[in-house]
NUFILUM-920289 format. One record per atom (N, C-alpha, C): residue number from 1; residue in one letter; chain; atom name; x, y, z. Coordinates in steps of 0.2 Angstrom, whole numbers, padded with zeros to 4 digits. Layout:
BEGIN
{nr:NUM&rest:a&kette:A&atom:CA&u:X&v:Y&w:Z}
...
***
This chain:
BEGIN
{nr:1&rest:s&kette:A&atom:N&u:-0008&v:0448&w:-0276}
{nr:1&rest:s&kette:A&atom:CA&u:-0003&v:0449&w:-0271}
{nr:1&rest:s&kette:A&atom:C&u:-0005&v:0455&w:-0267}
{nr:2&rest:v&kette:A&atom:N&u:-0003&v:0456&w:-0260}
{nr:2&rest:v&kette:A&atom:CA&u:-0004&v:0461&w:-0256}
{nr:2&rest:v&kette:A&atom:C&u:-0002&v:0468&w:-0259}
{nr:3&rest:a&kette:A&atom:N&u:0004&v:0468&w:-0262}
{nr:3&rest:a&kette:A&atom:CA&u:0007&v:0474&w:-0265}
{nr:3&rest:a&kette:A&atom:C&u:0003&v:0476&w:-0271}
{nr:4&rest:s&kette:A&atom:N&u:0000&v:0472&w:-0275}
{nr:4&rest:s&kette:A&atom:CA&u:-0003&v:0474&w:-0281}
{nr:4&rest:s&kette:A&atom:C&u:-0010&v:0477&w:-0279}
{nr:5&rest:r&kette:A&atom:N&u:-0012&v:0476&w:-0273}
{nr:5&rest:r&kette:A&atom:CA&u:-0019&v:0479&w:-0271}
{nr:5&rest:r&kette:A&atom:C&u:-0017&v:0486&w:-0267}
{nr:6&rest:g&kette:A&atom:N&u:-0011&v:0488&w:-0267}
{nr:6&rest:g&kette:A&atom:CA&u:-0010&v:0495&w:-0264}
{nr:6&rest:g&kette:A&atom:C&u:-0009&v:0494&w:-0257}
{nr:7&rest:l&kette:A&atom:N&u:-0008&v:0488&w:-0254}
{nr:7&rest:l&kette:A&atom:CA&u:-0007&v:0488&w:-0247}
{nr:7&rest:l&kette:A&atom:C&u:0001&v:0488&w:-0245}
{nr:8&rest:g&kette:A&atom:N&u:0003&v:0492&w:-0240}
{nr:8&rest:g&kette:A&atom:CA&u:0010&v:0492&w:-0239}
{nr:8&rest:g&kette:A&atom:C&u:0011&v:0490&w:-0231}
{nr:9&rest:d&kette:A&atom:N&u:0017&v:0489&w:-0230}
{nr:9&rest:d&kette:A&atom:CA&u:0019&v:0487&w:-0223}
{nr:9&rest:d&kette:A&atom:C&u:0021&v:0494&w:-0219}
{nr:10&rest:v&kette:A&atom:N&u:0018&v:0494&w:-0213}
{nr:10&rest:v&kette:A&atom:CA&u:0020&v:0500&w:-0209}
{nr:10&rest:v&kette:A&atom:C&u:0022&v:0497&w:-0202}
{nr:11&rest:y&kette:A&atom:N&u:0027&v:0500&w:-0200}
{nr:11&rest:y&kette:A&atom:CA&u:0030&v:0497&w:-0193}
{nr:11&rest:y&kette:A&atom:C&u:0028&v:0502&w:-0188}
{nr:12&rest:k&kette:A&atom:N&u:0026&v:0500&w:-0182}
{nr:12&rest:k&kette:A&atom:CA&u:0025&v:0504&w:-0176}
{nr:12&rest:k&kette:A&atom:C&u:0029&v:0502&w:-0171}
{nr:13&rest:r&kette:A&atom:N&u:0032&v:0507&w:-0167}
{nr:13&rest:r&kette:A&atom:CA&u:0036&v:0505&w:-0162}
{nr:13&rest:r&kette:A&atom:C&u:0032&v:0505&w:-0155}
{nr:14&rest:q&kette:A&atom:N&u:0033&v:0500&w:-0151}
{nr:14&rest:q&kette:A&atom:CA&u:0029&v:0499&w:-0145}
{nr:14&rest:q&kette:A&atom:C&u:0034&v:0496&w:-0140}
{nr:15&rest:a&kette:A&atom:N&u:0036&v:0499&w:-0135}
{nr:15&rest:a&kette:A&atom:CA&u:0041&v:0497&w:-0130}
{nr:15&rest:a&kette:A&atom:C&u:0047&v:0493&w:-0133}
{nr:16&rest:n&kette:A&atom:N&u:0050&v:0497&w:-0138}
{nr:16&rest:n&kette:A&atom:CA&u:0056&v:0495&w:-0141}
{nr:16&rest:n&kette:A&atom:C&u:0055&v:0488&w:-0145}
{nr:17&rest:t&kette:A&atom:N&u:0049&v:0487&w:-0147}
{nr:17&rest:t&kette:A&atom:CA&u:0047&v:0481&w:-0151}
{nr:17&rest:t&kette:A&atom:C&u:0044&v:0483&w:-0158}
{nr:18&rest:v&kette:A&atom:N&u:0047&v:0481&w:-0163}
{nr:18&rest:v&kette:A&atom:CA&u:0044&v:0482&w:-0170}
{nr:18&rest:v&kette:A&atom:C&u:0038&v:0478&w:-0171}
{nr:19&rest:i&kette:A&atom:N&u:0032&v:0481&w:-0172}
{nr:19&rest:i&kette:A&atom:CA&u:0026&v:0477&w:-0174}
{nr:19&rest:i&kette:A&atom:C&u:0024&v:0478&w:-0181}
{nr:20&rest:p&kette:A&atom:N&u:0025&v:0473&w:-0186}
{nr:20&rest:p&kette:A&atom:CA&u:0023&v:0474&w:-0192}
{nr:20&rest:p&kette:A&atom:C&u:0015&v:0474&w:-0193}
{nr:21&rest:s&kette:A&atom:N&u:0012&v:0479&w:-0196}
{nr:21&rest:s&kette:A&atom:CA&u:0005&v:0479&w:-0197}
{nr:21&rest:s&kette:A&atom:C&u:0004&v:0481&w:-0204}
{nr:22&rest:k&kette:A&atom:N&u:-0002&v:0480&w:-0207}
{nr:22&rest:k&kette:A&atom:CA&u:-0004&v:0482&w:-0214}
{nr:22&rest:k&kette:A&atom:C&u:-0008&v:0488&w:-0213}
{nr:23&rest:t&kette:A&atom:N&u:-0007&v:0492&w:-0218}
{nr:23&rest:t&kette:A&atom:CA&u:-0012&v:0498&w:-0219}
{nr:23&rest:t&kette:A&atom:C&u:-0014&v:0499&w:-0226}
{nr:24&rest:i&kette:A&atom:N&u:-0020&v:0501&w:-0227}
{nr:24&rest:i&kette:A&atom:CA&u:-0023&v:0501&w:-0233}
{nr:24&rest:i&kette:A&atom:C&u:-0022&v:0508&w:-0236}
{nr:25&rest:s&kette:A&atom:N&u:-0018&v:0509&w:-0242}
{nr:25&rest:s&kette:A&atom:CA&u:-0017&v:0515&w:-0245}
{nr:25&rest:s&kette:A&atom:C&u:-0022&v:0516&w:-0250}
{nr:26&rest:s&kette:A&atom:N&u:-0022&v:0521&w:-0254}
{nr:26&rest:s&kette:A&atom:CA&u:-0027&v:0523&w:-0259}
{nr:26&rest:s&kette:A&atom:C&u:-0026&v:0517&w:-0265}
{nr:27&rest:t&kette:A&atom:N&u:-0031&v:0516&w:-0269}
{nr:27&rest:t&kette:A&atom:CA&u:-0030&v:0512&w:-0274}
{nr:27&rest:t&kette:A&atom:C&u:-0025&v:0515&w:-0280}
{nr:28&rest:p&kette:A&atom:N&u:-0022&v:0510&w:-0284}
{nr:28&rest:p&kette:A&atom:CA&u:-0017&v:0513&w:-0288}
{nr:28&rest:p&kette:A&atom:C&u:-0020&v:0518&w:-0293}
{nr:29&rest:e&kette:A&atom:N&u:-0027&v:0517&w:-0295}
{nr:29&rest:e&kette:A&atom:CA&u:-0030&v:0522&w:-0299}
{nr:29&rest:e&kette:A&atom:C&u:-0036&v:0524&w:-0296}
{nr:30&rest:s&kette:A&atom:N&u:-0037&v:0531&w:-0296}
{nr:30&rest:s&kette:A&atom:CA&u:-0044&v:0534&w:-0293}
{nr:30&rest:s&kette:A&atom:C&u:-0050&v:0531&w:-0297}
{nr:31&rest:v&kette:A&atom:N&u:-0055&v:0529&w:-0293}
{nr:31&rest:v&kette:A&atom:CA&u:-0061&v:0527&w:-0296}
{nr:31&rest:v&kette:A&atom:C&u:-0065&v:0533&w:-0299}
{nr:32&rest:t&kette:A&atom:N&u:-0067&v:0533&w:-0305}
{nr:32&rest:t&kette:A&atom:CA&u:-0071&v:0538&w:-0309}
{nr:32&rest:t&kette:A&atom:C&u:-0076&v:0535&w:-0313}
{nr:33&rest:c&kette:A&atom:N&u:-0081&v:0539&w:-0315}
{nr:33&rest:c&kette:A&atom:CA&u:-0086&v:0536&w:-0320}
{nr:33&rest:c&kette:A&atom:C&u:-0083&v:0533&w:-0326}
{nr:34&rest:a&kette:A&atom:N&u:-0077&v:0535&w:-0328}
{nr:34&rest:a&kette:A&atom:CA&u:-0074&v:0532&w:-0334}
{nr:34&rest:a&kette:A&atom:C&u:-0071&v:0525&w:-0333}
{nr:35&rest:n&kette:A&atom:N&u:-0069&v:0524&w:-0327}
{nr:35&rest:n&kette:A&atom:CA&u:-0066&v:0517&w:-0326}
{nr:35&rest:n&kette:A&atom:C&u:-0069&v:0513&w:-0320}
{nr:36&rest:c&kette:A&atom:N&u:-0075&v:0515&w:-0319}
{nr:36&rest:c&kette:A&atom:CA&u:-0079&v:0512&w:-0313}
{nr:36&rest:c&kette:A&atom:C&u:-0080&v:0504&w:-0314}
{nr:37&rest:q&kette:A&atom:N&u:-0083&v:0503&w:-0320}
{nr:37&rest:q&kette:A&atom:CA&u:-0084&v:0496&w:-0322}
{nr:37&rest:q&kette:A&atom:C&u:-0090&v:0493&w:-0319}
{nr:38&rest:a&kette:A&atom:N&u:-0094&v:0497&w:-0315}
{nr:38&rest:a&kette:A&atom:CA&u:-0101&v:0495&w:-0312}
{nr:38&rest:a&kette:A&atom:C&u:-0101&v:0489&w:-0308}
{nr:39&rest:c&kette:A&atom:N&u:-0096&v:0486&w:-0305}
{nr:39&rest:c&kette:A&atom:CA&u:-0096&v:0480&w:-0302}
{nr:39&rest:c&kette:A&atom:C&u:-0102&v:0480&w:-0296}
{nr:40&rest:c&kette:A&atom:N&u:-0104&v:0485&w:-0294}
{nr:40&rest:c&kette:A&atom:CA&u:-0109&v:0486&w:-0289}
{nr:40&rest:c&kette:A&atom:C&u:-0116&v:0484&w:-0292}
{nr:41&rest:c&kette:A&atom:N&u:-0116&v:0485&w:-0298}
{nr:41&rest:c&kette:A&atom:CA&u:-0123&v:0483&w:-0302}
{nr:41&rest:c&kette:A&atom:C&u:-0124&v:0476&w:-0302}
{nr:42&rest:q&kette:A&atom:N&u:-0119&v:0472&w:-0299}
{nr:42&rest:q&kette:A&atom:CA&u:-0121&v:0464&w:-0299}
{nr:42&rest:q&kette:A&atom:C&u:-0123&v:0462&w:-0292}
{nr:43&rest:l&kette:A&atom:N&u:-0124&v:0467&w:-0288}
{nr:43&rest:l&kette:A&atom:CA&u:-0126&v:0466&w:-0281}
{nr:43&rest:l&kette:A&atom:C&u:-0134&v:0466&w:-0281}
{nr:44&rest:e&kette:A&atom:N&u:-0137&v:0462&w:-0276}
{nr:44&rest:e&kette:A&atom:CA&u:-0144&v:0463&w:-0275}
{nr:44&rest:e&kette:A&atom:C&u:-0146&v:0469&w:-0272}
{nr:45&rest:v&kette:A&atom:N&u:-0150&v:0473&w:-0275}
{nr:45&rest:v&kette:A&atom:CA&u:-0152&v:0479&w:-0272}
{nr:45&rest:v&kette:A&atom:C&u:-0160&v:0479&w:-0270}
{nr:46&rest:r&kette:A&atom:N&u:-0161&v:0480&w:-0264}
{nr:46&rest:r&kette:A&atom:CA&u:-0168&v:0480&w:-0261}
{nr:46&rest:r&kette:A&atom:C&u:-0170&v:0488&w:-0262}
{nr:47&rest:i&kette:A&atom:N&u:-0176&v:0488&w:-0264}
{nr:47&rest:i&kette:A&atom:CA&u:-0179&v:0495&w:-0264}
{nr:47&rest:i&kette:A&atom:C&u:-0183&v:0496&w:-0258}
{nr:48&rest:v&kette:A&atom:N&u:-0181&v:0501&w:-0254}
{nr:48&rest:v&kette:A&atom:CA&u:-0183&v:0502&w:-0247}
{nr:48&rest:v&kette:A&atom:C&u:-0187&v:0508&w:-0247}
{nr:49&rest:t&kette:A&atom:N&u:-0187&v:0513&w:-0252}
{nr:49&rest:t&kette:A&atom:CA&u:-0191&v:0519&w:-0252}
{nr:49&rest:t&kette:A&atom:C&u:-0193&v:0520&w:-0259}
{nr:50&rest:d&kette:A&atom:N&u:-0198&v:0524&w:-0260}
{nr:50&rest:d&kette:A&atom:CA&u:-0200&v:0526&w:-0267}
{nr:50&rest:d&kette:A&atom:C&u:-0196&v:0531&w:-0270}
{nr:51&rest:t&kette:A&atom:N&u:-0192&v:0530&w:-0274}
{nr:51&rest:t&kette:A&atom:CA&u:-0188&v:0535&w:-0278}
{nr:51&rest:t&kette:A&atom:C&u:-0190&v:0535&w:-0285}
{nr:52&rest:g&kette:A&atom:N&u:-0195&v:0532&w:-0287}
{nr:52&rest:g&kette:A&atom:CA&u:-0198&v:0532&w:-0294}
{nr:52&rest:g&kette:A&atom:C&u:-0195&v:0527&w:-0298}
{nr:53&rest:v&kette:A&atom:N&u:-0192&v:0521&w:-0296}
{nr:53&rest:v&kette:A&atom:CA&u:-0190&v:0516&w:-0300}
{nr:53&rest:v&kette:A&atom:C&u:-0195&v:0514&w:-0305}
{nr:54&rest:p&kette:A&atom:N&u:-0194&v:0514&w:-0311}
{nr:54&rest:p&kette:A&atom:CA&u:-0200&v:0512&w:-0316}
{nr:54&rest:p&kette:A&atom:C&u:-0201&v:0504&w:-0314}
{nr:55&rest:f&kette:A&atom:N&u:-0208&v:0503&w:-0315}
{nr:55&rest:f&kette:A&atom:CA&u:-0210&v:0496&w:-0313}
{nr:55&rest:f&kette:A&atom:C&u:-0206&v:0490&w:-0317}
{nr:56&rest:q&kette:A&atom:N&u:-0205&v:0491&w:-0323}
{nr:56&rest:q&kette:A&atom:CA&u:-0201&v:0486&w:-0327}
{nr:56&rest:q&kette:A&atom:C&u:-0195&v:0484&w:-0324}
{nr:57&rest:y&kette:A&atom:N&u:-0192&v:0488&w:-0320}
{nr:57&rest:y&kette:A&atom:CA&u:-0185&v:0486&w:-0317}
{nr:57&rest:y&kette:A&atom:C&u:-0186&v:0483&w:-0310}
{nr:58&rest:i&kette:A&atom:N&u:-0192&v:0482&w:-0307}
{nr:58&rest:i&kette:A&atom:CA&u:-0193&v:0480&w:-0301}
{nr:58&rest:i&kette:A&atom:C&u:-0195&v:0472&w:-0301}
{nr:59&rest:d&kette:A&atom:N&u:-0192&v:0469&w:-0296}
{nr:59&rest:d&kette:A&atom:CA&u:-0193&v:0461&w:-0296}
{nr:59&rest:d&kette:A&atom:C&u:-0195&v:0460&w:-0288}
{nr:60&rest:y&kette:A&atom:N&u:-0196&v:0454&w:-0286}
{nr:60&rest:y&kette:A&atom:CA&u:-0198&v:0453&w:-0279}
{nr:60&rest:y&kette:A&atom:C&u:-0194&v:0447&w:-0277}
{nr:61&rest:d&kette:A&atom:N&u:-0191&v:0447&w:-0271}
{nr:61&rest:d&kette:A&atom:CA&u:-0186&v:0442&w:-0269}
{nr:61&rest:d&kette:A&atom:C&u:-0191&v:0437&w:-0265}
{nr:62&rest:k&kette:A&atom:N&u:-0188&v:0431&w:-0263}
{nr:62&rest:k&kette:A&atom:CA&u:-0192&v:0426&w:-0260}
{nr:62&rest:k&kette:A&atom:C&u:-0196&v:0428&w:-0254}
{nr:63&rest:w&kette:A&atom:N&u:-0195&v:0433&w:-0251}
{nr:63&rest:w&kette:A&atom:CA&u:-0199&v:0436&w:-0245}
{nr:63&rest:w&kette:A&atom:C&u:-0204&v:0441&w:-0247}
{nr:64&rest:g&kette:A&atom:N&u:-0204&v:0442&w:-0254}
{nr:64&rest:g&kette:A&atom:CA&u:-0209&v:0447&w:-0256}
{nr:64&rest:g&kette:A&atom:C&u:-0207&v:0455&w:-0256}
{nr:65&rest:s&kette:A&atom:N&u:-0200&v:0456&w:-0254}
{nr:65&rest:s&kette:A&atom:CA&u:-0198&v:0463&w:-0254}
{nr:65&rest:s&kette:A&atom:C&u:-0196&v:0465&w:-0261}
{nr:66&rest:e&kette:A&atom:N&u:-0197&v:0471&w:-0263}
{nr:66&rest:e&kette:A&atom:CA&u:-0195&v:0474&w:-0269}
{nr:66&rest:e&kette:A&atom:C&u:-0188&v:0474&w:-0270}
{nr:67&rest:v&kette:A&atom:N&u:-0185&v:0472&w:-0276}
{nr:67&rest:v&kette:A&atom:CA&u:-0178&v:0472&w:-0277}
{nr:67&rest:v&kette:A&atom:C&u:-0177&v:0474&w:-0284}
{nr:68&rest:m&kette:A&atom:N&u:-0171&v:0477&w:-0286}
{nr:68&rest:m&kette:A&atom:CA&u:-0170&v:0478&w:-0293}
{nr:68&rest:m&kette:A&atom:C&u:-0170&v:0472&w:-0297}
{nr:69&rest:k&kette:A&atom:N&u:-0173&v:0472&w:-0303}
{nr:69&rest:k&kette:A&atom:CA&u:-0173&v:0466&w:-0307}
{nr:69&rest:k&kette:A&atom:C&u:-0166&v:0465&w:-0310}
{nr:70&rest:r&kette:A&atom:N&u:-0164&v:0459&w:-0311}
{nr:70&rest:r&kette:A&atom:CA&u:-0157&v:0458&w:-0314}
{nr:70&rest:r&kette:A&atom:C&u:-0158&v:0453&w:-0320}
{nr:71&rest:g&kette:A&atom:N&u:-0154&v:0454&w:-0325}
{nr:71&rest:g&kette:A&atom:CA&u:-0154&v:0450&w:-0331}
{nr:71&rest:g&kette:A&atom:C&u:-0151&v:0443&w:-0330}
{nr:72&rest:d&kette:A&atom:N&u:-0152&v:0439&w:-0335}
{nr:72&rest:d&kette:A&atom:CA&u:-0149&v:0432&w:-0334}
{nr:72&rest:d&kette:A&atom:C&u:-0141&v:0432&w:-0333}
{nr:73&rest:d&kette:A&atom:N&u:-0138&v:0438&w:-0335}
{nr:73&rest:d&kette:A&atom:CA&u:-0131&v:0439&w:-0334}
{nr:73&rest:d&kette:A&atom:C&u:-0129&v:0441&w:-0327}
{nr:74&rest:g&kette:A&atom:N&u:-0134&v:0442&w:-0323}
{nr:74&rest:g&kette:A&atom:CA&u:-0133&v:0444&w:-0316}
{nr:74&rest:g&kette:A&atom:C&u:-0133&v:0451&w:-0315}
{nr:75&rest:w&kette:A&atom:N&u:-0132&v:0455&w:-0320}
{nr:75&rest:w&kette:A&atom:CA&u:-0132&v:0463&w:-0319}
{nr:75&rest:w&kette:A&atom:C&u:-0139&v:0466&w:-0319}
{nr:76&rest:c&kette:A&atom:N&u:-0139&v:0472&w:-0315}
{nr:76&rest:c&kette:A&atom:CA&u:-0145&v:0475&w:-0315}
{nr:76&rest:c&kette:A&atom:C&u:-0148&v:0477&w:-0321}
{nr:77&rest:q&kette:A&atom:N&u:-0155&v:0476&w:-0322}
{nr:77&rest:q&kette:A&atom:CA&u:-0158&v:0477&w:-0328}
{nr:77&rest:q&kette:A&atom:C&u:-0158&v:0485&w:-0330}
{nr:78&rest:a&kette:A&atom:N&u:-0157&v:0489&w:-0326}
{nr:78&rest:a&kette:A&atom:CA&u:-0156&v:0496&w:-0327}
{nr:78&rest:a&kette:A&atom:C&u:-0149&v:0499&w:-0330}
{nr:79&rest:l&kette:A&atom:N&u:-0145&v:0494&w:-0330}
{nr:79&rest:l&kette:A&atom:CA&u:-0138&v:0496&w:-0332}
{nr:79&rest:l&kette:A&atom:C&u:-0137&v:0495&w:-0340}
{nr:80&rest:d&kette:A&atom:N&u:-0135&v:0501&w:-0343}
{nr:80&rest:d&kette:A&atom:CA&u:-0134&v:0500&w:-0350}
{nr:80&rest:d&kette:A&atom:C&u:-0127&v:0496&w:-0351}
{nr:81&rest:r&kette:A&atom:N&u:-0128&v:0491&w:-0354}
{nr:81&rest:r&kette:A&atom:CA&u:-0122&v:0486&w:-0355}
{nr:81&rest:r&kette:A&atom:C&u:-0116&v:0489&w:-0359}
{nr:82&rest:n&kette:A&atom:N&u:-0118&v:0494&w:-0363}
{nr:82&rest:n&kette:A&atom:CA&u:-0113&v:0497&w:-0368}
{nr:82&rest:n&kette:A&atom:C&u:-0109&v:0502&w:-0364}
{nr:83&rest:t&kette:A&atom:N&u:-0112&v:0506&w:-0360}
{nr:83&rest:t&kette:A&atom:CA&u:-0109&v:0512&w:-0357}
{nr:83&rest:t&kette:A&atom:C&u:-0107&v:0510&w:-0350}
{nr:84&rest:l&kette:A&atom:N&u:-0110&v:0505&w:-0347}
{nr:84&rest:l&kette:A&atom:CA&u:-0110&v:0504&w:-0340}
{nr:84&rest:l&kette:A&atom:C&u:-0112&v:0509&w:-0335}
{nr:85&rest:m&kette:A&atom:N&u:-0117&v:0513&w:-0338}
{nr:85&rest:m&kette:A&atom:CA&u:-0120&v:0519&w:-0334}
{nr:85&rest:m&kette:A&atom:C&u:-0128&v:0517&w:-0333}
{nr:86&rest:c&kette:A&atom:N&u:-0130&v:0519&w:-0327}
{nr:86&rest:c&kette:A&atom:CA&u:-0137&v:0518&w:-0325}
{nr:86&rest:c&kette:A&atom:C&u:-0142&v:0522&w:-0330}
{nr:87&rest:t&kette:A&atom:N&u:-0147&v:0518&w:-0332}
{nr:87&rest:t&kette:A&atom:CA&u:-0152&v:0521&w:-0337}
{nr:87&rest:t&kette:A&atom:C&u:-0157&v:0525&w:-0333}
{nr:88&rest:i&kette:A&atom:N&u:-0158&v:0524&w:-0327}
{nr:88&rest:i&kette:A&atom:CA&u:-0163&v:0527&w:-0322}
{nr:88&rest:i&kette:A&atom:C&u:-0160&v:0531&w:-0317}
{nr:89&rest:y&kette:A&atom:N&u:-0154&v:0534&w:-0318}
{nr:89&rest:y&kette:A&atom:CA&u:-0150&v:0537&w:-0313}
{nr:89&rest:y&kette:A&atom:C&u:-0154&v:0542&w:-0309}
{nr:90&rest:e&kette:A&atom:N&u:-0158&v:0546&w:-0311}
{nr:90&rest:e&kette:A&atom:CA&u:-0162&v:0551&w:-0307}
{nr:90&rest:e&kette:A&atom:C&u:-0167&v:0547&w:-0303}
{nr:91&rest:n&kette:A&atom:N&u:-0169&v:0541&w:-0305}
{nr:91&rest:n&kette:A&atom:CA&u:-0174&v:0537&w:-0301}
{nr:91&rest:n&kette:A&atom:C&u:-0171&v:0531&w:-0298}
{nr:92&rest:r&kette:A&atom:N&u:-0164&v:0531&w:-0297}
{nr:92&rest:r&kette:A&atom:CA&u:-0161&v:0525&w:-0294}
{nr:92&rest:r&kette:A&atom:C&u:-0163&v:0524&w:-0287}
{nr:93&rest:p&kette:A&atom:N&u:-0163&v:0517&w:-0284}
{nr:93&rest:p&kette:A&atom:CA&u:-0165&v:0516&w:-0277}
{nr:93&rest:p&kette:A&atom:C&u:-0160&v:0520&w:-0272}
{nr:94&rest:l&kette:A&atom:N&u:-0163&v:0520&w:-0266}
{nr:94&rest:l&kette:A&atom:CA&u:-0159&v:0524&w:-0261}
{nr:94&rest:l&kette:A&atom:C&u:-0152&v:0520&w:-0260}
{nr:95&rest:t&kette:A&atom:N&u:-0152&v:0513&w:-0260}
{nr:95&rest:t&kette:A&atom:CA&u:-0146&v:0509&w:-0259}
{nr:95&rest:t&kette:A&atom:C&u:-0141&v:0511&w:-0264}
{nr:96&rest:c&kette:A&atom:N&u:-0143&v:0512&w:-0270}
{nr:96&rest:c&kette:A&atom:CA&u:-0138&v:0514&w:-0276}
{nr:96&rest:c&kette:A&atom:C&u:-0136&v:0522&w:-0274}
{nr:97&rest:r&kette:A&atom:N&u:-0140&v:0526&w:-0272}
{nr:97&rest:r&kette:A&atom:CA&u:-0138&v:0533&w:-0270}
{nr:97&rest:r&kette:A&atom:C&u:-0133&v:0533&w:-0265}
{nr:98&rest:e&kette:A&atom:N&u:-0134&v:0528&w:-0260}
{nr:98&rest:e&kette:A&atom:CA&u:-0129&v:0529&w:-0254}
{nr:98&rest:e&kette:A&atom:C&u:-0123&v:0525&w:-0255}
{nr:99&rest:f&kette:A&atom:N&u:-0122&v:0521&w:-0261}
{nr:99&rest:f&kette:A&atom:CA&u:-0116&v:0517&w:-0262}
{nr:99&rest:f&kette:A&atom:C&u:-0112&v:0522&w:-0266}
{nr:100&rest:e&kette:A&atom:N&u:-0107&v:0525&w:-0262}
{nr:100&rest:e&kette:A&atom:CA&u:-0103&v:0530&w:-0265}
{nr:100&rest:e&kette:A&atom:C&u:-0097&v:0527&w:-0269}
{nr:101&rest:m&kette:A&atom:N&u:-0096&v:0530&w:-0275}
{nr:101&rest:m&kette:A&atom:CA&u:-0090&v:0528&w:-0279}
{nr:101&rest:m&kette:A&atom:C&u:-0084&v:0529&w:-0275}
{nr:102&rest:a&kette:A&atom:N&u:-0079&v:0525&w:-0275}
{nr:102&rest:a&kette:A&atom:CA&u:-0072&v:0525&w:-0272}
{nr:102&rest:a&kette:A&atom:C&u:-0073&v:0524&w:-0264}
{nr:103&rest:s&kette:A&atom:N&u:-0079&v:0523&w:-0262}
{nr:103&rest:s&kette:A&atom:CA&u:-0079&v:0521&w:-0255}
{nr:103&rest:s&kette:A&atom:C&u:-0076&v:0515&w:-0253}
{nr:104&rest:n&kette:A&atom:N&u:-0075&v:0513&w:-0246}
{nr:104&rest:n&kette:A&atom:CA&u:-0072&v:0507&w:-0244}
{nr:104&rest:n&kette:A&atom:C&u:-0076&v:0501&w:-0247}
{nr:105&rest:e&kette:A&atom:N&u:-0083&v:0502&w:-0247}
{nr:105&rest:e&kette:A&atom:CA&u:-0087&v:0496&w:-0250}
{nr:105&rest:e&kette:A&atom:C&u:-0086&v:0495&w:-0258}
{nr:106&rest:c&kette:A&atom:N&u:-0085&v:0501&w:-0261}
{nr:106&rest:c&kette:A&atom:CA&u:-0084&v:0501&w:-0268}
{nr:106&rest:c&kette:A&atom:C&u:-0077&v:0498&w:-0270}
{nr:107&rest:i&kette:A&atom:N&u:-0072&v:0499&w:-0266}
{nr:107&rest:i&kette:A&atom:CA&u:-0065&v:0497&w:-0267}
{nr:107&rest:i&kette:A&atom:C&u:-0066&v:0489&w:-0265}
{nr:108&rest:t&kette:A&atom:N&u:-0069&v:0487&w:-0260}
{nr:108&rest:t&kette:A&atom:CA&u:-0070&v:0480&w:-0259}
{nr:108&rest:t&kette:A&atom:C&u:-0073&v:0476&w:-0264}
{nr:109&rest:e&kette:A&atom:N&u:-0078&v:0479&w:-0267}
{nr:109&rest:e&kette:A&atom:CA&u:-0082&v:0475&w:-0273}
{nr:109&rest:e&kette:A&atom:C&u:-0077&v:0475&w:-0279}
{nr:110&rest:r&kette:A&atom:N&u:-0073&v:0480&w:-0280}
{nr:110&rest:r&kette:A&atom:CA&u:-0069&v:0480&w:-0286}
{nr:110&rest:r&kette:A&atom:C&u:-0063&v:0475&w:-0285}
{nr:111&rest:e&kette:A&atom:N&u:-0061&v:0474&w:-0278}
{nr:111&rest:e&kette:A&atom:CA&u:-0056&v:0469&w:-0277}
{nr:111&rest:e&kette:A&atom:C&u:-0059&v:0462&w:-0278}
{nr:112&rest:i&kette:A&atom:N&u:-0065&v:0461&w:-0276}
{nr:112&rest:i&kette:A&atom:CA&u:-0068&v:0455&w:-0277}
{nr:112&rest:i&kette:A&atom:C&u:-0069&v:0453&w:-0284}
{nr:113&rest:a&kette:A&atom:N&u:-0071&v:0458&w:-0288}
{nr:113&rest:a&kette:A&atom:CA&u:-0072&v:0457&w:-0295}
{nr:113&rest:a&kette:A&atom:C&u:-0065&v:0457&w:-0299}
{nr:114&rest:g&kette:A&atom:N&u:-0060&v:0458&w:-0295}
{nr:114&rest:g&kette:A&atom:CA&u:-0053&v:0458&w:-0299}
{nr:114&rest:g&kette:A&atom:C&u:-0051&v:0464&w:-0303}
{nr:115&rest:i&kette:A&atom:N&u:-0054&v:0469&w:-0301}
{nr:115&rest:i&kette:A&atom:CA&u:-0053&v:0476&w:-0305}
{nr:115&rest:i&kette:A&atom:C&u:-0047&v:0480&w:-0301}
***
């Protein structure tokens, strides 16, 4: 439901008319490394710069672009399945570096994953 996602009704007055609108508030729980659940590690990640991603984690898409290799389960091969932490964190792709924890994109992916 809308309320369970932390969305609340906000009313604005405009020419003596009440207009209901939705505003996004913060998630019920702050996203941290401890509760992240790495749902972004199920997204396809193109490798656009050389950050030192080890070759065994690189695959190629149908257009020949380098992407992070994913397992049969759909998760990034560099993700430790027990800890849900990146095993190549210091050498992760630029896309992963720019995907900020608790950003709007992160929150959206968590909602899609039902987290």
